[in-house]
N, C-alpha and C positions, 0 to 999 in steps of 0.2 A: 616444747623442746627448743633449747638455746645452743646455739654451737658457737665455739671461739677456739679458732687454730685446729689443732687435732684433738679438741675436748668437745665431747657433746653432753650435755645435761637434761635429763628427763624429770619434767614436772610431773608426777603421776598422781595429779589432784583427783582424777577419776579413775584412777586404777592403771593396770597395763595388761594388754593381750597381744599376741602375735600381731594382729592386722592393724591394730592401732599403732604398734612398732613400726612397723613397715610403712603405714600411711604417714608418719611423722617424717621419717627420713625421705621418703619419696619428696613431700613438701620441702625439705631442704634442698632441692635440685637434681636428684636422681631421675635420668629421665626414663619412663616407663616402658617405652619402647626397648631401651638398652638392657631394662632388667628382664623383660620377659624373654630377650632373646639369650641372655646368659642363663636363664633358668630352663629354658627349653635344651639346653644342654645336659640335663638331667634326664635320667630313664623314665620318664614320668610322661604320659600320655593325655591328651583332652583336656588340658587346663589354660585358662586365660586369666591373666592379671588386669584387673582394672583399677584406675585411680580417678575418682570423681569429686572434685570440688564440692564442699558441702558448708553451711552455716550452722554452729552450735550457739545459741544465745549470743548471737550477733558478731561471732567471732568466725573467720575464715579457718577451714582445716581442708584435709585431703582425705578421703575415707578410700582405703584398699580393701580389695575384695577378690577372692579367688573363685571363679566359676570352673567347676569341676564336671566334665562328663563321665569321667570313670566312676564306677560304683563301688571299687575297691578301697575300704576306708580304715583296714586294717593292716598292721605290720608289725613286726615283733623288732626288737632293738637291733637284733644279730643282722636281720636283712636291711635295716635302714643304716647301719654303722658299715656294711657291705657296700651299699648304693653310694654312701658318701665317700667312703674311703677309695671307690674305683672310678668316681665321676671326674669329668676332664676339667674342674674348676680350679683355681689357685690353692696352693697348700693354705696360705692364710684364711681363705674362705672355708675350706675343708675342716681345719681347726676349731675355727670358732665354731661352725655348726656342731661339730662333733662333740664339742665341750657342753653346749646346751642340751643335746640329746641325751649325753652320758650324765649329766644332772637328773634329767627327766627319768631315765631308766633306773638310777641308784635310789631315788625316792619311791619309784613305784616298786621296787624289788624289795624294798624294806618293808613297806606298807602290806604287799601280797605274799610275804615270806618265800620268794624264790631268788635265783640268780640273775643278776643285771641282763644276761644275753637270753635269757628264758621270759623276759617281761614281754607281754603282747599289749601294744598298743591298740587303742581304738580310734577314738577321737584324733589323738595325737599323732597317730600313725597314718592319718589320712594325707591327701596330697596339698590340701590348703595348709596344714601345719607345717609339712615339710617346705612349701613354698615360702611362709612365713619367716621361718627358722634361717633357712639358707638365703633367703632374699635379705633379710637382715644384715647377715655376714656379707653379702655382695654389696649393699649399699655402704656399711660401714669402709669397706675397702675403697669403693668408687669415692667416697668424701675424704677419703685419708684421715679417718679417725681412730685412733689407737686408744683413747681413754672415755670410758662411758660413768657419769656419776649422775645419780638420781638423789629426788626428794624421799621421804619418808611414804612408805606405799600403804595406802587405804584399802582395809579388808570389807568385804559386803556380810550380809547376813541371809539367813532362810535356807532354801534348800535347791538344789540343780538335778536335774534328772540326766543320766548319763548311761553307757554301756551297763554299767554295774548297777543300776536302779537309781533310787533318789539318794542323794548324798548331800550332807550339811556344807554350807557356805561360809568359810573356805573349804574348799575340798581338802581331802587329807593331803593329796599329792602336792598341793600349792602350800600347805603349811609345812611339809616336810623341807621342801625347796627353801622356803623362806625364813627358815628358823635362825638363820644367821644374818637376816636382813632387819632394819629398822620398819614395823609397821605399825599400825594403830589401828582401832576398831571404827566403825561407824553403824548408824542406824539403817543405812541403804540396803533394802531387801533384795538385792541381786549380786551375781557374780562380778564384782569389780575387778578381780585377777584372776586369769586363767593359768593353769598348769604352764602353758606355753609362755605366756608373759613373765609367769614368775621366774620360769628357768633363763628367759633371756637377761632379766634383769639381776638375777643372782649370779650370771656367769660373766 
């Protein structure tokens, strides 16, 4: 990730996910304690955000993770939308977060043949995904970033296990979200782009 003035460039050579985005933004200078405090204003319990320095092929990076004590990993879009609309965060953070979740809901609704409000998120409805998305919006506001651009997005291959069973990679929701984004195929047999990461980059 490279930032200049109010613009940030995401070099997604190894894909993108919610925690990858959050770790990169923290690495740009967002204090973890500040971010945890802001996220604690959400009506979510039992989670802790950590940011750990790591080395990947000799390059320093920051690994962000969410430790969650709550076993509730499922929410529908209507519940998430209400949670965000009524939280005490800034209008800009709420708007960015809602835009990302709306993109996820529209993709899932098209795949499952239901109305967006009826979409029942499983993995994406968990505390960790909400923290990744709202945390990303908070970081963008904290850093004063109003424009995000990115490289082409690489897609993995193979299969991934999820609530609906074994699905091909890229997952159907990821493909739907990235339909207007420049992507390219790879021979990497794993999920390089998660639905959350796809929604962040597409939004």
